[in-house]
C-alpha positions as CSV (number, residue, x, y, z in Angstrom):
1,M,0.0,0.0,0.0
2,I,1.4,3.4,-1.0
3,N,1.7,5.7,2.0
4,S,0.7,9.4,2.0
5,R,4.3,10.7,1.6
6,L,4.8,8.7,-1.5
7,L,1.5,9.9,-3.0
8,L,2.6,13.5,-2.3
9,L,5.9,12.8,-4.0
10,F,4.1,11.5,-7.1
11,A,1.8,14.6,-7.1
12,L,4.8,16.9,-7.0
13,L,6.6,15.0,-9.7
14,G,3.4,15.1,-11.8
15,T,3.3,18.9,-11.4
16,A,6.9,19.2,-12.4
17,V,6.6,17.0,-15.5
18,F,3.1,17.9,-16.8
19,G,2.8,21.5,-15.6
20,Q,4.9,22.8,-18.4
21,H,3.7,23.8,-21.9
22,H,6.0,23.0,-24.7
23,F,6.6,24.9,-28.0
24,E,9.1,24.7,-30.8
25,L,10.2,27.5,-33.1
26,N,12.5,26.8,-36.1
27,D,12.2,30.1,-37.9
28,A,12.9,32.6,-35.1
29,S,16.7,32.6,-35.4
30,K,19.2,32.2,-38.2
31,N,21.4,30.0,-36.1
32,Y,19.2,28.1,-33.6
33,N,16.1,26.1,-33.4
34,I,14.2,27.0,-30.2
35,K,12.4,24.8,-27.6
36,I,10.3,26.7,-25.0
37,D,8.8,25.2,-21.8
38,V,6.6,27.7,-20.0
39,Q,4.7,27.2,-16.7
40,T,1.2,28.3,-17.6
41,C,-1.0,28.7,-20.6
42,E,-4.7,29.7,-20.5
43,N,-7.0,31.3,-23.0
44,N,-4.2,31.8,-25.5
45,E,-2.0,33.6,-23.0
46,C,1.1,32.0,-21.5
47,S,3.2,33.2,-18.5
48,G,5.4,32.2,-15.6
49,K,8.7,30.6,-15.3
50,A,10.2,29.3,-18.5
51,S,13.3,27.7,-20.0
52,I,14.5,28.4,-23.6
53,D,16.7,25.8,-25.2
54,L,18.8,26.9,-28.1
55,L,19.7,24.1,-30.5
56,D,22.4,24.6,-33.1
57,K,20.9,24.3,-36.5
58,R,24.0,22.7,-38.0
59,T,24.5,20.0,-35.4
60,S,21.0,19.8,-33.7
61,K,22.8,19.7,-30.4
62,K,21.7,21.9,-27.5
63,F,23.9,25.0,-27.5
64,Q,22.6,26.9,-24.4
65,T,19.6,27.1,-22.1
66,L,18.3,30.5,-20.9
67,T,15.5,31.2,-18.5
68,S,12.8,33.8,-17.7
69,D,10.9,34.3,-14.4
70,N,7.9,35.4,-16.5
71,L,7.9,34.6,-20.2
72,N,4.6,36.4,-20.8
73,F,3.2,36.0,-24.4
74,Y,0.1,35.3,-26.5
75,L,-0.3,32.4,-28.9
76,N,-0.9,33.1,-32.6
77,E,-3.5,31.5,-34.9
78,D,-1.2,28.4,-35.1
79,Q,-1.2,28.2,-31.3
80,K,2.5,29.1,-31.1
81,P,4.4,32.1,-29.8
82,T,5.6,34.6,-32.3
83,A,9.2,35.8,-32.6
84,N,10.9,39.1,-33.6
85,I,7.7,41.3,-33.6
86,I,8.1,44.7,-31.9
87,Q,5.0,46.9,-32.1
88,L,5.1,49.9,-29.8
89,Y,1.5,49.7,-28.5
90,N,0.6,46.2,-29.6
91,E,2.3,42.9,-29.9
92,Q,5.9,42.3,-28.7
93,S,7.1,38.7,-29.1
94,P,8.6,36.7,-26.2
95,L,11.9,36.2,-28.1
96,I,13.7,38.8,-30.3
97,F,16.8,37.8,-32.2
98,D,19.0,40.5,-33.7
99,D,22.5,42.0,-33.6
100,F,21.9,44.5,-30.8
101,N,25.5,45.6,-30.3
102,F,26.4,45.6,-34.1
103,D,29.3,43.2,-33.8
104,G,28.1,40.9,-36.5
105,T,26.7,38.2,-34.3
106,E,23.1,37.3,-33.4
107,D,21.9,38.3,-29.9
108,I,18.7,37.5,-28.1
109,A,16.1,39.4,-26.0
110,I,13.9,37.3,-23.7
111,R,10.6,38.6,-22.4
112,N,10.6,38.8,-18.6
113,G,7.4,40.2,-17.2
114,N,5.7,43.6,-17.7
115,E,8.1,46.0,-15.9
116,S,8.7,48.6,-18.6
117,G,6.9,51.9,-18.9
118,Y,3.1,51.8,-18.2
119,G,3.3,48.1,-17.4
120,G,4.6,47.2,-20.8
121,P,6.7,44.2,-21.7
122,S,10.2,44.1,-20.3
123,Y,13.2,42.0,-21.6
124,D,16.4,40.5,-20.5
125,I,19.1,41.0,-23.2
126,Y,21.8,38.5,-23.9
127,V,24.7,39.3,-26.3
128,F,26.9,36.7,-27.9
129,N,30.4,36.6,-26.4
130,S,32.8,35.3,-29.0
131,T,35.4,34.4,-26.4
132,K,33.1,32.4,-24.1
133,K,31.2,31.1,-27.1
134,Q,27.9,31.7,-25.4
135,F,25.2,34.3,-24.7
136,V,25.9,36.5,-21.7
137,P,23.6,39.1,-20.0
138,S,24.0,42.8,-20.9
139,E,23.0,45.1,-18.0
140,E,23.0,48.2,-20.2
141,L,20.8,46.8,-22.9
142,T,18.5,45.1,-20.3
143,A,18.1,48.5,-18.7
144,L,17.0,50.0,-22.0
145,A,14.3,47.4,-22.3
146,H,13.0,48.0,-18.7
147,E,13.1,51.8,-18.5
148,N,11.3,52.7,-21.7
149,L,8.1,51.6,-23.5
150,G,8.9,47.9,-24.1
151,M,11.6,46.5,-26.3
152,F,13.8,49.0,-28.2
153,N,14.1,49.0,-32.0
154,T,17.3,48.1,-33.8
155,D,18.3,50.2,-36.8
156,S,20.9,48.0,-38.4
157,E,21.6,50.3,-41.3
158,R,22.5,53.3,-39.1
159,K,23.7,51.1,-36.3
160,R,21.5,52.7,-33.7
161,L,19.1,51.5,-31.0
162,V,15.9,53.5,-30.7
163,T,13.8,53.8,-27.5
164,Y,10.5,55.4,-26.8
165,S,9.0,56.9,-23.6
166,K,6.0,59.0,-22.7
167,S,4.2,60.8,-20.0
168,G,0.4,60.8,-20.4
169,C,-1.1,61.5,-23.8
170,C,0.9,64.6,-24.7
171,W,4.6,64.2,-24.0
172,H,6.8,61.8,-26.0
173,L,10.5,61.2,-26.2
174,T,12.5,59.3,-28.8
175,T,16.1,58.5,-28.0
176,E,18.8,56.9,-30.2
177,Y,22.0,55.2,-29.0
178,T,25.0,53.9,-30.7
179,V,27.3,51.2,-29.3
180,L,31.0,52.1,-29.0
181,P,33.5,49.2,-28.8
182,Q,34.8,48.7,-25.2
183,R,32.7,51.6,-24.0
184,G,29.1,50.5,-24.4
185,L,26.0,52.7,-25.1
186,F,26.3,56.3,-26.1
187,K,23.3,58.6,-26.6
188,V,23.5,60.5,-30.0
189,Y,19.9,61.8,-30.6
190,E,16.9,62.9,-28.7
191,L,13.5,64.1,-30.0
192,E,11.1,65.5,-27.4
193,E,7.5,66.3,-28.5
194,D,5.7,68.3,-25.8
195,A,2.0,69.0,-26.5
196,T,1.0,69.5,-22.8
197,G,0.3,73.2,-23.7
198,G,-3.0,72.2,-25.4
199,E,-2.8,73.9,-28.8
200,T,0.8,73.7,-29.8
201,V,3.6,71.2,-29.8
202,K,7.1,72.2,-28.7
203,V,9.6,70.0,-30.6
204,T,13.1,69.8,-29.2
205,K,15.7,68.0,-31.3
206,K,19.1,67.3,-29.9
207,E,21.9,65.6,-31.9
208,F,25.5,64.7,-31.1
209,I,27.5,65.9,-34.1
210,D,31.3,66.4,-34.3
211,D,31.8,65.7,-30.6
212,K,29.2,68.2,-29.4
213,W,25.5,68.5,-28.8
214,T,23.3,70.7,-31.0
215,T,19.8,71.7,-30.0
216,N,17.0,72.9,-32.3
217,I,13.6,74.0,-30.8
218,K,10.5,74.7,-32.9
219,T,6.8,75.1,-32.0
220,Y,3.9,74.0,-34.3
221,P,0.1,74.1,-34.1
222,I,-1.0,70.6,-33.0
223,S,-3.2,70.1,-36.1
224,E,-0.4,71.0,-38.4
225,Y,2.3,68.9,-36.7
226,Y,0.4,65.7,-36.2
227,K,-1.0,65.9,-39.7
228,E,2.6,65.9,-41.1
229,N,3.7,63.1,-38.7
């Protein structure tokens, strides 16, 4: 006869084994196939603790496992998570693959809760370390994805990272950063749009050019400015 302690053990093991929801993504990354195990899925929304296995596409061997305390995402029409979608006020995928530090190698952003501005999605950023041959956390880039409105955009042509922030309906800030080798992030552009006055928009543009900041301030009627933009 099985005693109560053994029954409890079986129950705990059952939760550990069957309490995970499994997904596989083969088109999210150029270099890796992805296996995701996440704690909870209900009504097309998944969340909770998760593990993300990266499998080398050339060898099919596990390359590295990364984790998230809260890999929050919605399932698409195929009942799978999306990847690499960054929409400012809409969908942001649980996994974003891109070259965030412009060193020629693929990096990864992993959704971890809703801790960015206005309760938006937040991400932990991992960059590929060519010496260690693995992904390592980037505190600077993770901060960008926690302190602004969700995940930043990557402009690969201009080699800039673009963040967005706001206060209420009428004040918006767009900031651009470049990545300097051995030095990290460096802010090079700021666009502040302040319509808190009611009828006009004060637009302040700051750019770092030739080792110095330049500032340009203009004021527009709201109807004229937002018609153009």
